[in-house]
C-alpha positions as CSV (number, residue, x, y, z in Angstrom):
1,X,-11.2,-4.6,-21.7
2,X,-9.5,-6.6,-24.5
3,X,-11.1,-10.1,-24.9
4,X,-10.5,-11.9,-21.6
5,X,-8.1,-9.3,-20.3
6,X,-9.2,-6.5,-18.0
7,X,-7.0,-3.5,-17.2
8,X,-7.9,-1.0,-14.4
9,X,-6.2,2.2,-13.3
10,X,-7.5,4.2,-10.3
11,X,-6.3,7.4,-8.8
12,X,-7.9,9.2,-5.8
13,X,-7.1,12.3,-3.9
14,X,-8.3,13.3,-0.4
15,X,-6.6,16.4,0.9
16,X,-2.9,15.6,1.0
17,X,-3.7,11.9,0.6
18,X,-3.1,10.1,-2.7
19,X,-4.2,6.6,-3.7
20,X,-2.9,5.0,-6.9
21,X,-3.9,1.5,-8.1
22,X,-3.2,-0.5,-11.2
23,X,-4.5,-4.0,-11.9
24,X,-4.7,-6.6,-14.6
25,X,-7.0,-9.7,-14.7
26,X,-7.4,-12.4,-17.2
27,X,-10.7,-14.2,-16.9
28,X,-9.5,-17.1,-19.1
29,X,-6.8,-18.3,-16.7
30,X,-7.7,-16.2,-13.6
31,X,-4.2,-14.6,-13.6
32,X,-3.9,-11.3,-11.9
33,X,-1.4,-8.5,-11.2
34,X,-2.0,-5.6,-8.8
35,X,0.3,-2.8,-7.8
36,X,-0.5,0.3,-5.8
37,X,0.6,2.9,-3.3
38,X,-1.0,5.1,-0.8
39,X,0.6,8.3,0.5
40,X,-0.5,10.4,3.5
41,X,-4.1,9.2,3.5
42,X,-6.1,10.1,6.6
43,X,-8.3,7.0,7.3
44,X,-10.0,9.1,10.0
45,X,-11.9,10.9,7.1
46,X,-13.7,7.6,6.2
47,X,-14.1,6.2,9.7
48,X,-14.3,9.2,12.1
49,X,-14.5,7.1,15.3
50,X,-11.0,5.7,14.7
51,X,-7.9,8.0,15.3
52,X,-6.1,6.7,12.2
53,X,-3.9,9.1,10.2
54,X,-1.2,9.4,7.6
55,X,-1.4,6.0,6.0
56,X,1.5,5.5,3.5
57,X,2.1,2.0,2.0
58,X,3.1,0.2,-1.2
59,X,1.4,-3.0,-2.4
60,X,2.4,-5.6,-5.0
61,X,0.6,-8.9,-5.9
62,X,0.6,-11.3,-8.7
63,X,-0.6,-14.9,-9.3
64,X,-3.3,-17.1,-10.8
65,X,-6.5,-18.5,-9.2
66,X,-8.8,-16.4,-7.0
67,X,-9.9,-19.4,-4.9
68,X,-7.1,-19.3,-2.3
69,X,-8.4,-22.6,-0.8
70,X,-7.6,-24.5,-4.0
71,X,-4.4,-26.4,-4.6
72,X,-4.2,-24.9,-8.0
73,X,-4.0,-21.2,-6.9
74,X,-0.6,-19.5,-6.8
75,X,0.4,-16.0,-5.7
76,X,3.0,-13.7,-4.4
77,X,2.1,-10.7,-2.2
78,X,4.2,-7.9,-0.7
79,X,3.1,-5.0,1.4
80,X,5.3,-2.3,2.8
81,X,3.9,0.0,5.4
82,X,5.9,3.2,5.5
83,X,3.8,4.9,8.1
84,X,0.5,4.7,10.0
85,X,-0.5,6.9,12.9
86,X,-2.9,5.6,15.5
87,X,-3.7,8.3,18.0
88,X,-0.2,9.2,19.4
89,X,1.5,6.1,18.0
90,X,3.4,6.1,14.8
91,X,4.0,2.7,13.1
92,X,6.8,2.6,10.5
93,X,8.9,0.1,8.5
94,X,6.4,-2.7,8.7
95,X,6.6,-5.4,5.9
96,X,4.5,-8.3,5.0
97,X,5.4,-10.9,2.3
98,X,3.4,-14.0,1.4
99,X,3.8,-16.8,-1.0
100,X,0.9,-19.1,-1.9
101,X,1.5,-22.5,-3.6
102,X,-0.5,-25.7,-3.6
103,X,-2.6,-24.7,-0.7
104,X,0.4,-23.7,1.5
105,X,0.6,-20.0,2.5
106,X,4.0,-18.9,3.7
107,X,4.2,-15.5,5.4
108,X,6.7,-13.3,7.0
109,X,6.0,-10.2,8.9
110,X,8.8,-7.9,10.0
111,X,8.7,-4.6,12.0
112,X,11.6,-2.3,12.6
113,X,10.5,0.8,14.5
114,X,10.7,2.3,18.1
115,X,7.5,0.6,19.1
116,X,8.2,-3.0,18.1
117,X,11.1,-4.7,16.4
118,X,10.9,-8.3,15.4
119,X,9.6,-10.9,13.0
120,X,6.8,-13.5,12.6
121,X,7.6,-16.2,10.1
122,X,5.9,-19.5,9.2
123,X,3.2,-21.2,7.1
124,X,-0.5,-22.1,7.1
125,X,-1.9,-25.1,5.2
126,X,-5.2,-23.6,3.8
127,X,-6.4,-26.9,2.3
128,X,-6.0,-29.0,5.5
129,X,-9.3,-30.2,7.1
130,X,-7.9,-29.2,10.6
131,X,-6.0,-26.1,11.5
132,X,-2.5,-26.8,10.3
133,X,0.2,-24.1,10.8
134,X,3.7,-23.6,12.0
135,X,4.8,-20.1,13.1
136,X,7.8,-18.6,14.9
137,X,7.7,-15.3,16.7
138,X,10.9,-13.4,17.5
139,X,10.4,-10.0,19.2
140,X,13.7,-8.2,19.9
141,X,12.1,-5.3,21.7
142,X,8.6,-3.9,22.2
143,X,7.7,-0.7,23.9
144,X,4.9,-1.7,26.3
145,X,4.7,1.8,27.8
146,X,3.9,3.5,24.5
147,X,1.3,0.7,23.8
148,X,-0.3,1.5,27.1
149,X,0.4,-2.0,28.5
150,X,2.8,-0.8,31.2
151,X,2.4,2.1,33.6
152,X,6.1,2.9,33.5
153,X,9.0,2.7,31.0
154,X,11.0,-0.4,30.9
155,X,14.8,0.3,30.6
156,X,15.9,-3.1,29.3
157,X,14.7,-4.5,25.9
158,X,11.7,-6.7,26.1
159,X,12.5,-9.9,24.2
160,X,9.8,-12.4,23.4
161,X,10.1,-15.7,21.4
162,X,7.2,-18.0,20.7
163,X,6.5,-21.1,18.6
164,X,3.0,-22.3,17.6
165,X,2.6,-25.6,15.8
166,X,-0.8,-27.3,15.1
167,X,-1.7,-30.2,12.8
168,X,-4.3,-33.0,12.6
169,X,-3.7,-34.4,16.1
170,X,-1.6,-32.0,18.1
171,X,-1.2,-28.4,19.4
172,X,2.1,-27.1,20.7
173,X,2.7,-23.6,22.0
174,X,5.9,-22.3,23.6
175,X,6.5,-18.7,24.9
176,X,9.7,-17.4,26.4
177,X,10.4,-13.9,27.7
178,X,13.1,-13.2,30.3
179,X,12.4,-15.4,33.3
180,X,9.0,-16.3,32.0
181,X,8.5,-19.6,30.2
182,X,5.3,-21.2,29.1
183,X,4.8,-24.5,27.3
184,X,1.5,-26.1,26.3
185,X,1.1,-29.4,24.5
186,X,-2.1,-31.2,23.6
187,X,-2.5,-34.4,21.7
188,X,-5.5,-33.5,19.7
189,X,-6.4,-31.1,16.9
190,X,-6.9,-27.4,17.5
191,X,-10.6,-27.8,16.4
192,X,-11.1,-30.6,18.9
193,X,-9.4,-28.6,21.7
194,X,-11.6,-25.6,20.9
195,X,-14.8,-27.7,20.9
196,X,-13.8,-29.0,24.4
197,X,-13.0,-25.5,25.7
198,X,-16.4,-24.3,24.4
199,X,-18.2,-27.2,26.1
200,X,-16.3,-26.6,29.3
201,X,-17.3,-23.0,29.3
202,X,-20.9,-23.8,28.6
203,X,-21.0,-26.3,31.5
204,X,-19.3,-23.8,33.8
205,X,-21.8,-21.0,32.9
206,X,-24.8,-23.4,33.4
207,X,-23.5,-24.2,36.9
208,X,-23.3,-20.6,37.7
209,X,-27.0,-20.1,36.9
């Protein structure tokens, strides 16, 4: 600790697993910087009921302001997942990048491995009173058989594209995959639509009783 500046270094070992973390924080202006990496960590050791193994990733973050709902907060975040095993599945080459500025969180997720190859790209307005976001999904291929969603292997690549847009008075969702096409458009906020759906479900359950 040096005045308003705090510096932290952390190193942990668990079997073959290694965790390294370095962070700086200034209480005067709430600026921060975090960098870290994890190599071959067995998550199963900490949560035995989950078959999670061999976590390897790198993390970088920097910015100012820890209240992410404030227009004054800014930040840049990058996460690179090198490998994570879940039971018999191995997820590799998974990247997440995010940029926070004036209440707008821009994010991009990309995956390039035999299980899923594609991207999710868009933004979320954190400071909006209603759910306000715009995201595009582009899946070049996804192995539904390995994920346990299909009983047999699919020879051709499974392509999926989707767009989700919500603002103060509308919700629009479009999904396309092969011969399948779905479009939903509502002229009200997502919050209002959710309230109506909840009321409809309560009414339906009351009639069943």
